[in-house]
N, C-alpha and C positions, 0 to 999 in steps of 0.2 A: 325421629322420635325425640320428644322433649321431656326432660325430667328435672324439675327444680333448676332451671337455668342451663341445663346441659343438653347437648344434642348428640345422640349416638348415630354414627354413620356406618352401616355395615359394609364390609369389603369382602371380596372373593379371593380365592386362591390365584396365584400367578398364572396368567394365560401363556400358553406356549412353552412352559417349562419342560425341559427334557426329563425323561423318566429313566430310571435304572442308573447303572454306573457308566458315566460318560467322562472321558478324559477331556478336561476343559483347559484351554490355553488361558493363562492368567490375564492377558490383554483382552481376550474375547470375553472373559467373565466380567471384567470391569465395564465393558460396553453394555453387556447384558444387564448388569446391576443398574447402571445409569438409566437404562430404558424404564425399569420398574420405578425408580425414584422419580423420574420425569412424569410417569403416569400418576404417581401419588400427588405430586405438586399440581398437576393438571386437574385432578379430581378435587383437591382442596380449593383451588381457584374457582372451578366451576360451581362448587357448592357454597362459595363465598364464606368459608369457614373462619378466615382470619387466623387467630391463634388456636392451635388444636393439640391435644394430648394424644399420643399414639399408643396402641397396644398391638403386639405382634407375637406370633408363635413360629417356631421352626425357621425356615428360610425368610419369612417375613421379618424376623428380628434383624437380619442382615440389611434388609431394605430400610427398616426404621433407623438403624444405627447410621446408615449413610445419609438419610434425610436429616437426622438430628445434627450430623456434622455439617451438612451443606447449608441448613437454614435453622439455626438455633432460635432465632427470633420468631419464627413461624410455628415451630414445634418445640416448646420449652421442656417437655417431659415425654418419656416413653416408658412403657411397661413391657418387658420382654419375658417371654416364657420359653 
């Protein structure tokens, strides 16, 4: 979708995310989070987005924070809800 020079890219909820209360080892959580961040980078590369602003809600905010930390030049801003 293009609106005055902007392109919106819809995204879906995380695939394979555990439901309910699950005890997660912090080391396993980090690997799990890295997988989602890698998926975000791959999608941005595939769509040839270049620089992109990110919006996220709930657990997506954790993914966006990690992406912003890893690649501030690719994702200069994020909106978290």
